[in-house]
C-alpha positions in Angstrom: 93.6 98.9 144.9 96.0 100.3 142.3 95.6 102.4 139.2 97.8 102.0 136.2 99.5 105.3 135.5 101.3 104.7 132.2 99.8 103.3 129.0 103.1 101.7 128.2 105.6 99.8 130.4 108.4 102.3 130.0 108.4 106.1 129.6 109.0 107.5 126.2 111.9 109.9 125.7 111.0 113.4 124.6 112.8 113.0 121.3 110.6 109.9 120.5 107.5 111.8 121.4 108.4 114.6 118.9 109.2 112.0 116.3 105.9 110.2 116.9 104.0 113.5 116.7 105.6 114.3 113.3 105.0 110.8 111.9 101.7 110.0 113.5 99.9 113.3 113.7 101.5 116.0 111.5 102.1 113.9 108.3 98.6 112.2 108.3 96.9 115.6 108.8 98.9 117.0 106.0 97.9 114.2 103.7 94.3 114.6 104.7 94.5 118.3 104.1 95.8 117.7 100.6 93.0 115.3 99.9 90.4 117.7 101.2 91.8 120.6 99.3 91.8 118.6 96.0 88.2 117.6 96.5 87.1 121.2 97.1 89.1 122.3 94.1 88.1 119.6 91.6 84.6 118.8 92.6 83.0 115.5 93.5 85.6 113.1 92.0 89.3 113.1 91.3 90.8 111.6 88.1 92.8 109.0 90.0 89.8 108.2 92.2 87.7 107.2 89.2 90.6 105.2 87.5 91.4 103.2 90.6 87.7 102.6 91.5 87.0 101.4 87.9 90.0 99.0 88.1 88.7 97.5 91.3 85.3 97.1 89.8 86.8 95.0 87.0 87.5 92.3 89.5 83.8 91.9 90.3 82.4 88.4 90.7 79.3 87.1 92.5 81.5 85.4 95.1 83.4 88.6 95.8 80.1 90.5 96.0 78.9 88.2 98.7 82.2 88.2 100.5 82.6 92.0 100.5 79.0 92.5 101.6 79.6 90.4 104.7 83.1 91.6 105.5 82.3 95.3 105.3 79.8 95.0 108.2 82.8 94.3 110.5 84.2 97.7 109.7 81.7 99.8 111.6 79.7 99.8 114.8 78.1 96.4 114.5 81.5 94.7 114.2 83.6 97.1 116.3 81.4 97.6 119.3 81.7 94.0 120.6 85.5 94.1 120.4 85.6 97.5 122.2 83.2 96.1 124.8 85.3 93.0 125.5 88.5 94.9 125.6 86.9 97.5 127.9 85.6 94.7 130.2 89.1 93.2 130.4 90.6 96.6 131.3 88.0 97.1 134.0 88.7 93.6 135.5 92.4 94.5 135.6 91.6 98.0 137.0 93.6 99.6 134.1 91.6 102.8 134.2 94.1 104.9 132.2 94.1 102.5 129.3 90.3 102.3 129.5 90.0 106.0 129.3 92.3 106.1 126.3 90.3 103.4 124.4 86.9 105.0 125.0 88.3 108.5 124.2 89.6 107.4 120.8 86.6 105.3 119.9 83.9 107.8 120.7 86.0 110.7 119.4 86.4 108.9 116.1 82.6 108.6 115.7 82.2 112.4 116.3 85.0 113.2 113.9 83.5 111.0 111.2 80.1 112.6 111.3 81.4 116.1 111.7 83.9 116.0 108.8 81.3 114.4 106.5 78.9 117.3 107.2 81.7 119.8 106.4 82.6 118.5 103.0 79.2 117.2 101.7 80.9 114.9 99.2 78.4 112.8 97.2 78.9 109.1 97.0 80.4 107.6 93.8 77.9 106.3 91.3 79.9 104.9 88.4 78.0 101.7 87.8 74.8 100.0 88.8 75.2 98.8 92.4 73.6 95.6 93.7 72.8 97.3 97.0 71.6 100.8 97.8 74.1 103.7 98.5 74.3 104.8 102.1 72.4 108.0 102.8 75.2 110.0 104.4 78.1 111.7 102.7 81.2 110.1 101.3 84.3 111.9 102.6 85.9 110.5 104.7 84.9 106.8 104.8 83.5 106.1 108.3 84.2 102.4 108.0 87.9 103.1 107.1 88.2 105.6 109.9 86.6 103.3 112.6 88.5 100.2 111.5 91.8 102.1 111.6 91.2 103.7 115.0 90.4 100.3 116.4 93.7 99.0 115.0 95.7 102.0 116.3 94.1 101.7 119.8 94.7 97.9 120.1 98.2 98.3 118.7 99.0 100.8 121.4 97.3 98.8 124.2 99.2 95.6 123.2 102.5 97.5 123.0 105.4 95.4 124.4 103.2 92.4 125.0 103.1 89.0 123.4 100.0 90.0 121.5 101.6 92.9 119.7 102.7 91.0 116.6 99.3 89.3 116.3 97.5 92.7 116.5 99.9 94.1 113.9 99.3 91.2 111.5 95.6 90.6 111.9 94.8 94.3 112.5 96.7 95.4 109.4 94.8 92.8 107.2 91.5 93.9 108.8 92.0 97.6 108.0 93.1 96.9 104.4 90.2 94.5 103.9 87.6 96.9 105.2 89.0 99.6 103.0 88.9 97.3 100.0 85.2 96.4 100.6 84.2 100.1 100.6 85.8 100.6 97.2 84.8 97.2 95.8 81.1 97.8 96.7 81.3 101.2 95.0 80.2 103.2 98.0 83.4 105.1 98.5 86.2 106.7 96.4 89.8 105.7 97.2 90.4 109.2 98.6 87.5 108.6 101.1 89.3 105.5 102.4 92.7 107.2 102.5 91.2 110.2 104.2 89.5 108.1 106.9 92.8 106.3 107.6 94.8 109.5 107.9 92.3 111.1 110.3 92.2 107.9 112.4 96.0 107.7 112.7 96.3 111.4 113.6 93.5 111.1 116.2 94.7 107.9 117.8 98.4 109.0 118.0 97.4 112.5 119.1 95.3 111.2 122.0 98.1 108.8 122.9 100.6 111.7 123.2 98.1 113.6 125.3 97.6 110.7 127.7 101.4 110.5 128.0 101.8 114.2 128.8 103.1 115.2 132.3 99.7 116.7 133.2 97.8 113.4 132.4 100.3 111.4 134.4 100.0 113.7 137.3 96.2 113.3 137.4 96.6 109.5 137.2 99.0 109.5 140.1 96.6 111.6 142.2 93.8 109.1 141.4 96.2 106.3 142.5 96.7 108.0 145.8 93.0 108.5 146.4 
């Protein structure tokens, strides 16, 4: 019985890890911090938030209402949990425990991050027009659907790295993330900054955990498990 040590087929040079940290962790957190600071300084809504949300609302049609209502359900636990379960099952069958630990860490960690940050900022949901469905009862910033859909995309992108599935994950996953974000704004339940904030947190968390799992200490633990 063997245990997979590395998440990727080939080790990453130190320079690339530094670059990945800057692009995938530092910059997204800086963008999130700017959004959070602007929200604290300017109150519930930002001027560009309202303008963009109003522009999206202008495209409203009964057909899009029905489409967005169905599609948005795939952006949170009901839609994501089956995918995580199937991927986890596949990793278990292949005895890829290191990859499984990464997937479960980023997914459950993202849930905790979403709820925790919402409680910190207490941002009210937008209410710019009469909605055809009730507003969710939790807070608005960041968008949980956007965060969870993006973290799934980041995780699957990493797990499929240097495989034949990579391009498909990039294409379908990218469309999935953008579509879920659009539904949250189209339905009027999130500001654009909520969606952007959720994306930035997810990228920083997913890439950050990836770098931790590639650290020398994590690889040493994985090798010891392989010996045992």
